[in-house]
N, C-alpha and C positions, 0 to 999 in steps of 0.2 A: 504494500500500500504506500509506504514512504517513497519507494523507488518511482512509482507512478506520479506521485505528487511532485517530486524533485524534477522528473522529466517534463511534466507539464509546466512547472514553474520556469525551467530553463528555456523551453520552447516559446513560452509566452514572453519572456524577457527578450529573447532573440527576435521574435516577431515585432515587439514594440520598438526595439532598437532599429530594425530595418524600416519600420514605418516612419520613425522620426528622421532617420537619415535620408529618406527619399521624399519627404513631404515638407515643403516650406512652412505651411501653416502649423503643422505639428511641432516643427523645430522652433518656430517663433513662440509658441505657447510654452514649450519647455524652458526656453531662455527667459521669458517673462516670469515664470514661476520661480526659477532659480534666483533671479534678481530680487523678487519680493521676499523670498525666504532669507536671503543674505541680509537684506535691509532690516527685517524683523529681528534676526539674530543679533545684528549690531546694536539695535535699540535695546534689546534685552540685556546684552553684555554691558552696555553703558549704564543701565539702571543698576545692575548688580555691582559694578565698580563704584558707583556713587554711594550705594548702600553700605558697602564695607569701608569706604573712605580711601580706596586705592586709586581712584581716578581723579585726584585733585590737581594733577599736573596738566600741562597742555596736551590736547588730543591731536594726533597727526591728522592732516587733511585727508579726506576720502577721495579716491580717484574716481572720476566720472568717465564713463566710456562713451 
């Protein structure tokens, strides 16, 4: 049963990767989602650094693409 699950998972991941690699629309959705995730993680880390008092120094500039 686990072998079939792993095989299905691997085939699904491979199919998804092929879809994203060959579709501009899917690729743009993935890039947008990654950018949003990174932005939210940066905000969360900034909040945690402020809460523990570690982030009182100057913060480096974020690079915009």
